[in-house]
N, C-alpha and C positions, 0 to 999 in steps of 0.2 A: 533422516529425511534427505532426499536427494533432489537437487535442482539441476536441470540441464537447460542451457539457453542457446538457441540457434540465432546467430547474429552474423552480420557482415563485418563487424568491427569488434572482435573479441578483446583487443587491447583496451577498449574503453572501460572494461569491467575490472581490470586487474587492480588498480589503485583502490577503488571503492571497496571491493571485496576483501581487501587486506586491512581495512580499518577495524578499530577495537572490537566492537560488539560482534560483528559478523565473523571476524577472525577467531574470536573467543569461542563462538559456537562451533566453528570448524575444528579448532584444536581440541575441543571437548568431545568431538565425534557426534554432536547433536545434528549437524547438517554437513553435507558435502555438496560440491557443485562441479559441473563440467561445462565450460564455456566453449561452444563448438563454432568454428568458422564454417558456416554452411556452404561457403564457396567450394570447400573441399569435396562436396557431394554433388557438384553441378553436373559432372559427367560430360563436359565438353572441353575442347582444347584450351580455350581461353578463360575458363571458369566464369563465363558470362552468366549473370544472375537476373538480368532485366531485359525486357523487350517492350515494344510499343503495344498499347492496349487495343484489343479488338473493339470496333465501333468508333475509333478515333478518340481524340482528346489529348490534352497536354500531359507531359510527364511519361514516366515509364512504370511498368508493373513487374513485380518479382515473379519469375518463372516458377512453375511447379515442380520440375524434374528433381531438383536438389532435395526437396522435402520428401518426395516419394522415395528417393534413394536412401535418405537417412532413416526414415521410419521403417522401411522394408528391411533394412540391414540391422537396425539397432533395437527394434521393438517387436516382440512377439505378441500374439493375441492373448496368451496366458499372463503376460507380465506388462500389459499396456500401461504406460504412465498416464497421468492426468495432464492433458495438453491444453495450454492456454495461449491464445493469441491476443497480444496487447494491441488495442485498436480504438480509435475514437468512436467506432460504431458499436463498441461493446457496452455491457452493463457497467454502471459506475461502481468502482471499488468502494466498499464500506467496511467499517470495523467489524461488523457482523460477518461479512463474507471472508475477511481476513482470518477471523477466528475459526471459521469452518474449514478454510484451506489448510490450517495447521494440522488437520487430521490426515491429510494426504501424505503418503510415504514417498511418492515419486512424481515430481512435477516437471514437465517440459514447457518452457516459455518460448514462443516464437516472436522474435523482434522484427517487425517489418521496416520497410523503408520505401522511398519514392512515393508513388501514388497508391501503393497498396500491394496486397498479396493475391495471386490468382485464387479466385473463389473456390476452385476445386480442392485446393489444399485445406481450406477451412471446412468445406462440406465433408471431406473424407476423413480428416484426422482430428480436428479441433473439438474439444469438449466444451469450451467456454471462451467467449470473447470478453475481455475486460478493458474498460476505459478508466484512466486515472483522473479524468475531468473533462469539462466541456471546452476543450481547446485542442489545437493540433501542434505536434512537435515534428522535428525533422526526421525522427526515427523512433522506433519502439525501444531503444536501448535504455533511456532514462525510465520510462514506465516499467520495463522489465526489472530494473533495480528497485524501483519503488515497491513492486509486488513482492520481490524477494525480501527486502528489508522489513516490510510491514509484517510478514509472516515469521521470519526468523527471530525478531526481537521478542516476540511473545511466546516462543517455544519454551517449554519448561526447561529450566536450567540455564537459560541464556542471560536474562536479567531478573532481578528480584520481582516477584509478583506485585509487591506494593508499588514498584516504580511505574508499571503500566496501568495499574488500577486507577491512578490519578490522571491518566492521559485524557485528552479530548476524545469524545465519542464513546469512551468505555462505558459510561452510564447514560449515554444518550445526550449528554451536554458537552459544551466546550470546557476546557480546563480552566482552573483558577490561576491568578497571577502568582508568580514566585518571586522571592526576595532572598538576598544573602548579605554578608558583611560587605562594606561597613553599614552601620545603622543609619548614618546620614551622609548624603553627598549633595553638594550644591543646594543645601537647604531642603532637600527632599528626604523624608524619613521613612523607614520601614513602619507599616501600620503597628500601632501599639499592641493590638490584640495578638499579633503574631509573636510578640516578645513577652506575653503575659504568663505563659506556662499553663494556661487554662485550656486544656485540650478540647473540652466540649465547646467553648467559645470559638476556638480556632477552627474546629470542624464546621461549625455553623457559618462563620465568616467566609471560609473558603467555598462552602456550598452556595451561599448567597451570591458570592462573586462569580461563581460558575454560571449561575442562573442569569446574572446581569450581563455577562459577556455573551451568553447564548442569545439573550433577548436583543442585544445590540447588533450582533453579527450574523446570526443564523436563526431567524424567527421560525423557519421551517422545522428545525429540530425542536424548538421549544413547543410549537403547536403539536407536533407528533408526540412529544413526551406528555403534554397535558391531556391529549386525547386517549392515550393508552395506559397511563399510570395513575391510579386513583390516589395512592399514597403521596405521589409527587404533587398532585393538585392541592392537597392540604398544606404541604410544605411551601408551595408557591404562594398560597394565601398569606402564610406567615412572612414570607419574603416581601410581599407587597406592603403589609402592615409595617414591617421594619423600615422599608424604604420611605414610607410616608410619615415616619416618625411617630407611629401609633403604638409601637411596642418597645 
């Protein structure tokens, strides 16, 4: 799988992409990436990438020429990559979408900056706009890394399948709390059930804690799960009985 990122600040990616999991994926040949300084394709003397917006308004807008030059030079119609623009105006990234994107062989991510990117670039080249949340950042560099990391870590051979099967959102719920040694610190102990060796009880405890955390922090996820999953509705009733001390 190949990632290409078009950014104004390629140096921001170097340290993160050399960290353990992503570097391991690159070393194993599972993924490779090309971080492109899009200024190199600007086609003007001073590598200018921004200009004032038509219609007026504050800030500057990324000019379209560099993107036209890059895609016309690097991408043929027969080998067109899947092109993503990370933007607050995009559809929110979800675990389901991340899983779907792992099937793509060649992804280009456009990292924006300033007040945005000339809409004609989006209309001409972009296949999908993705948002990483309902907030605005100074650039698309962090969202680009988020998209890459979320996809790479669940590619086969990168981490053990069991590791991400307990992640938040994998089964539609938030993850359960985790503990490690020591057993006690400052009077706070690891729950006894986790030390019992009874795997059936441990699994039930973790699942119920996952439901509890989802109920507290993401009621929207819980409601969606209750609405769509009949088997979960039965387990949820068991959870409620347990919480009320009736089981």
